[in-house]
VMD Tcl script that draws the C-alpha trace (Angstrom):
set ca {
  {25.53 -16.17 5.16}
  {25.02 -12.81 6.90}
  {24.20 -9.52 5.16}
  {23.69 -5.90 6.15}
  {21.21 -3.39 4.71}
  {21.61 0.34 5.38}
  {18.51 2.48 4.78}
  {18.85 6.27 4.66}
  {15.38 7.80 4.80}
  {14.22 11.38 4.33}
  {10.97 13.08 3.39}
  {11.52 12.50 -0.32}
  {12.40 8.80 -0.09}
  {10.16 6.66 -2.29}
  {8.97 3.10 -1.92}
  {10.90 2.16 -5.05}
  {14.15 3.47 -3.53}
  {13.61 1.37 -0.41}
  {12.71 -1.76 -2.37}
  {15.96 -1.32 -4.32}
  {17.92 -1.82 -1.08}
  {16.23 -5.04 -0.04}
  {17.92 -8.40 -0.47}
  {16.30 -11.62 -1.67}
  {18.75 -14.50 -1.52}
  {17.94 -18.02 -0.34}
  {21.53 -18.44 0.92}
  {21.14 -15.64 3.49}
  {20.19 -16.71 7.00}
  {21.05 -13.54 8.92}
  {20.26 -9.90 7.99}
  {20.87 -6.70 9.93}
  {18.83 -3.66 8.87}
  {20.38 -0.34 9.92}
  {18.24 2.78 9.66}
  {19.22 6.43 9.52}
  {16.75 9.25 8.93}
  {16.61 12.97 8.37}
  {15.70 14.74 11.65}
  {13.10 17.46 11.64}
  {11.19 16.24 8.59}
  {8.06 14.17 8.11}
  {8.74 10.48 7.47}
  {6.20 8.62 5.35}
  {4.38 5.79 7.03}
  {4.13 3.81 3.80}
  {7.92 3.48 3.67}
  {7.91 1.80 7.06}
  {4.93 -0.37 6.12}
  {7.06 -1.83 3.33}
  {10.05 -2.32 5.66}
  {7.73 -3.96 8.19}
  {6.43 -6.32 5.49}
  {9.97 -7.18 4.40}
  {10.92 -8.10 7.96}
  {7.82 -10.32 8.19}
  {8.90 -11.96 4.95}
  {12.36 -12.68 6.37}
  {10.84 -14.12 9.53}
  {8.58 -16.40 7.49}
  {11.75 -17.72 5.80}
  {13.36 -18.36 9.21}
  {15.98 -15.68 8.55}
  {17.43 -14.04 11.66}
  {16.60 -10.35 11.35}
  {18.16 -7.61 13.45}
  {17.22 -3.94 13.42}
  {19.28 -0.91 14.50}
  {18.67 2.84 14.65}
  {21.88 4.63 13.73}
  {21.06 7.83 15.63}
  {19.28 8.96 18.74}
  {15.49 9.26 18.39}
  {13.93 12.69 17.76}
  {10.49 14.04 16.92}
  {10.57 12.81 13.31}
  {10.80 9.17 14.32}
  {8.05 9.48 16.94}
  {5.38 9.32 14.23}
  {6.86 6.02 13.06}
  {6.62 4.72 16.62}
  {3.03 5.97 16.80}
  {2.00 3.92 13.78}
  {3.40 0.83 15.56}
  {6.38 0.10 13.33}
  {8.73 -0.59 16.23}
  {6.10 -2.52 18.14}
  {5.41 -4.73 15.11}
  {9.06 -5.68 14.68}
  {9.68 -6.06 18.45}
  {12.24 -3.26 18.59}
  {12.64 -1.72 22.07}
  {11.87 1.89 21.17}
  {11.23 4.16 24.17}
  {8.24 6.41 23.44}
  {8.55 9.90 24.93}
  {5.17 11.14 23.69}
  {1.54 10.69 24.65}
  {-0.51 8.36 22.50}
  {-3.83 9.96 21.58}
  {-6.79 8.03 20.21}
  {-6.14 7.37 16.53}
  {-9.77 6.70 15.59}
  {-10.82 9.00 12.79}
  {-7.31 9.98 11.74}
  {-5.15 6.92 11.08}
  {-4.95 3.17 11.08}
  {-1.57 2.08 12.38}
  {0.46 -0.49 10.43}
  {-1.69 -3.54 11.06}
  {-1.50 -7.20 10.10}
  {-4.63 -8.68 8.59}
  {-5.85 -12.14 7.68}
  {-9.19 -13.86 7.12}
  {-10.16 -13.41 10.77}
  {-9.73 -9.64 11.11}
  {-9.50 -8.13 7.63}
  {-12.98 -6.62 7.62}
  {-12.42 -5.12 11.08}
  {-9.47 -3.19 9.62}
  {-11.60 -2.06 6.68}
  {-14.25 -0.82 9.12}
  {-11.64 1.27 10.96}
  {-10.64 2.98 7.72}
  {-14.28 3.59 6.79}
  {-14.71 5.18 10.21}
  {-12.03 7.73 9.32}
  {-14.24 8.85 6.45}
  {-17.34 8.96 8.64}
  {-15.64 11.62 10.79}
  {-14.91 13.86 7.80}
  {-17.45 16.64 7.45}
  {-19.57 16.89 4.29}
  {-18.72 13.39 3.05}
  {-21.73 11.42 1.89}
  {-22.72 7.82 2.50}
  {-22.11 6.77 -1.10}
  {-18.43 7.65 -0.87}
  {-18.02 5.72 2.38}
  {-19.82 2.71 0.89}
  {-17.54 2.79 -2.16}
  {-14.40 2.84 -0.01}
  {-15.75 0.08 2.22}
  {-16.48 -2.13 -0.78}
  {-13.19 -1.47 -2.59}
  {-11.04 -2.07 0.49}
  {-12.97 -5.22 1.29}
  {-12.24 -6.52 -2.19}
  {-8.54 -5.62 -2.01}
  {-7.86 -7.28 1.34}
  {-9.89 -10.31 0.26}
  {-7.73 -10.55 -2.88}
  {-4.61 -10.68 -0.72}
  {-6.13 -13.42 1.41}
  {-7.36 -15.49 -1.56}
  {-4.65 -15.03 -4.17}
  {-1.32 -13.94 -2.68}
  {-0.29 -17.34 -1.27}
  {1.89 -15.52 1.25}
  {3.51 -17.20 4.22}
  {2.95 -14.05 6.28}
  {-0.08 -11.86 6.92}
  {-0.85 -8.83 4.80}
  {-0.22 -5.34 6.18}
  {-2.39 -2.24 5.89}
  {-1.78 1.39 6.86}
  {-3.95 4.47 6.38}
  {-3.54 8.16 7.17}
  {-5.97 11.05 6.77}
  {-4.35 14.40 5.99}
  {-5.92 17.76 6.80}
  {-5.89 18.82 3.16}
  {-8.73 16.32 2.56}
  {-6.50 13.48 1.38}
  {-6.70 9.87 2.52}
  {-3.80 7.54 1.72}
  {-4.14 3.76 2.13}
  {-1.42 1.15 1.62}
  {-1.91 -2.62 1.40}
  {1.23 -4.77 1.26}
  {1.70 -8.52 0.95}
  {4.61 -10.94 0.56}
  {2.89 -13.30 -1.82}
  {3.52 -14.53 -5.36}
  {2.67 -11.23 -7.05}
  {0.09 -10.31 -9.66}
  {1.81 -11.88 -12.65}
  {2.15 -15.38 -11.24}
  {-1.35 -15.25 -9.77}
  {-3.04 -14.30 -13.04}
  {-0.70 -16.36 -15.22}
  {-2.08 -19.51 -13.59}
  {-5.02 -18.95 -15.92}
  {-4.09 -20.38 -19.36}
  {-6.11 -17.62 -20.98}
  {-3.67 -14.98 -19.72}
  {-0.25 -16.65 -19.41}
  {0.84 -15.33 -22.82}
  {0.55 -11.72 -21.64}
  {3.54 -9.61 -20.69}
  {3.78 -8.25 -17.14}
  {2.84 -4.79 -18.43}
  {-0.22 -5.95 -20.37}
  {-1.37 -8.17 -17.52}
  {-1.18 -5.34 -15.01}
  {-3.24 -3.10 -17.28}
  {-5.81 -5.83 -17.84}
  {-6.07 -6.43 -14.09}
  {-8.10 -3.19 -13.96}
  {-10.60 -4.44 -16.51}
  {-14.02 -5.72 -15.57}
  {-14.27 -9.50 -14.92}
  {-10.51 -10.03 -15.24}
  {-9.64 -12.59 -12.58}
  {-7.17 -15.30 -11.65}
  {-8.01 -18.95 -12.17}
  {-8.05 -20.02 -8.52}
  {-9.41 -18.58 -5.30}
  {-12.89 -17.47 -6.37}
  {-13.93 -13.90 -6.98}
  {-15.74 -12.31 -9.89}
  {-13.04 -9.98 -11.23}
  {-14.70 -6.74 -10.16}
  {-12.57 -5.57 -7.20}
  {-9.74 -3.76 -8.98}
  {-12.06 -2.57 -11.73}
  {-14.42 -0.87 -9.29}
  {-11.49 0.45 -7.26}
  {-10.10 2.07 -10.39}
  {-13.50 3.62 -11.16}
  {-13.80 5.01 -7.63}
  {-10.28 6.47 -7.73}
  {-11.06 8.19 -11.03}
  {-14.22 9.79 -9.67}
  {-12.54 10.91 -6.43}
  {-9.64 12.57 -8.29}
  {-7.19 10.11 -6.81}
  {-4.29 7.91 -7.84}
  {-4.09 4.12 -7.78}
  {-0.66 2.49 -7.69}
  {0.22 -1.21 -7.88}
  {3.84 -2.29 -7.41}
  {4.46 -5.96 -8.17}
  {6.96 -8.22 -9.91}
  {9.30 -5.43 -11.01}
  {6.57 -3.21 -12.46}
  {4.52 -0.32 -11.12}
  {1.11 0.61 -12.49}
  {-0.05 4.21 -12.03}
  {-3.63 5.12 -12.82}
  {-5.89 8.13 -12.42}
  {-8.84 9.54 -14.40}
  {-6.52 10.85 -17.12}
  {-3.68 8.38 -17.20}
  {-2.82 4.68 -17.17}
  {0.81 3.60 -17.37}
  {3.06 0.74 -16.31}
  {6.72 1.50 -15.65}
  {9.71 -0.57 -14.60}
  {10.46 -0.56 -10.88}
  {12.57 -2.44 -8.39}
  {11.43 -5.95 -7.60}
  {8.98 -6.54 -4.75}
  {8.13 -10.20 -4.23}
  {4.40 -9.64 -3.58}
  {2.31 -6.55 -4.18}
  {2.13 -3.01 -2.81}
  {-1.23 -1.37 -3.53}
  {-1.78 2.26 -2.67}
  {-4.83 4.47 -2.92}
  {-4.64 8.24 -2.60}
  {-7.87 10.18 -3.05}
  {-9.74 13.33 -2.11}
  {-12.28 12.96 0.67}
  {-14.11 16.14 -0.37}
  {-15.15 14.66 -3.72}
  {-18.51 13.02 -3.14}
  {-18.83 9.98 -5.38}
  {-22.06 8.64 -6.83}
  {-22.20 4.94 -5.91}
  {-24.17 4.11 -9.07}
  {-21.47 5.65 -11.28}
  {-18.82 3.35 -9.81}
  {-20.90 0.23 -10.15}
  {-22.38 0.89 -13.58}
  {-19.23 2.23 -15.22}
  {-18.29 0.93 -18.65}
  {-15.06 -0.75 -19.67}
  {-13.44 2.21 -21.48}
  {-9.93 3.22 -20.54}
  {-8.79 6.82 -20.59}
  {-6.27 8.40 -22.92}
  {-3.14 10.00 -21.41}
  {-3.54 13.74 -20.83}
  {-0.77 14.53 -18.37}
  {2.93 13.90 -18.02}
  {3.96 10.73 -16.13}
  {6.50 12.67 -14.07}
  {3.74 14.99 -12.88}
  {1.62 12.02 -11.84}
  {4.48 10.43 -9.89}
  {5.27 13.70 -8.12}
  {1.62 14.04 -7.11}
  {1.59 10.44 -5.90}
  {4.69 10.95 -3.72}
  {3.66 14.37 -2.37}
  {2.41 14.45 1.23}
  {1.03 17.29 3.33}
  {3.06 17.02 6.54}
  {0.86 18.87 9.01}
  {0.59 17.44 12.52}
  {-1.25 14.16 12.08}
  {-1.50 12.43 15.43}
}
mol new
graphics top color blue
foreach p $ca { graphics top sphere $p radius 0.5 }
foreach p [lrange $ca 0 end-1] q [lrange $ca 1 end] { graphics top cylinder $p $q radius 0.2 }
display resetview
C-alpha cells in the first residue's frame, strides 16, 4: 500500500504538528513525503531532525520512502541544507551557498551510536567553550548530562535505527539541543520493571526525572534525567520529553505532562541560557524535591517554541 504525506512548514510549526502528520501502519510499503515551506522565514532545525528520524524509521522497516520539495529552493531552506537534512536523506539538493565551519555554533543533524556518541557530545561541549564568560562547571554539567542522555538512547531505546542529535547556539545566549530516537519509548522501557508497570504514562514520565528511577534492563544508575532536570532548572532552561503520546515540560517553576501526538520513540529537547553559570556541586548534590507550578502552561510552551532567528551559520 502506498501513502502520501504533505508537510506545510513555517516558522511557527511545532514538533507536535509535524508528528500529527506522520503515518505508522504496518501495511504501508511505500510513502512519499512532500514538503512545502514559508519563504523568507526561519525554519527550525528540530522540525527537520524529527522528519529525518521518521525517514530513518521507515527505512529500517524496509518501506520505500520518497521525498519531494513542492517549490523552488530559496534562502529559508538553505539553513536546512546546511544542517545536513538533505544529505542525510540522500535528496539531491543543490547548495548555492558557501559552507562555513560550524564548530562553535552548531552541530548538524547527526546520527549517533555506541561508536561515536561521545564524539558528538564533545562537539556540543565545544560550542559552550567558545562562549565568552561561561565557566568550566557549566560545560562539565552539559557534557555529563548529554553523555547520559545519548547513552540512555543506546542502552534502552531498542531502536532499529541510530539516534539523531542536533544543536544550535543562538546569539541571545540560548543553546537548543534535540535528541531523537525511533525506539520503544519511555513507557515500555520503564514498564519492563515490575515495580513501575502499574503507573500511568503521565506518572511514569514525571517519575523518570526522580533520582535513581531507572528501567530494569540495560544498566545505569537512574541519575541521568534527574541531573539533567537539575541543570536545566539552574540554567533557567526548559526540558521537554515527547514520547508515547505524552509530552513532559519542566523548568525550575513548573512540571507538567500533556497529551500530544504519538511519536514511536522519544524526542528530548534541552533549551537553556549559556550566560547562567551553574555550580556543578548544586547539580550533583540536589535533593529530590519537585517544584510547585508558578506559571501558566501556555506561557511555558510559547517560551519553548520561541526561537531567535538571527543569522546562525
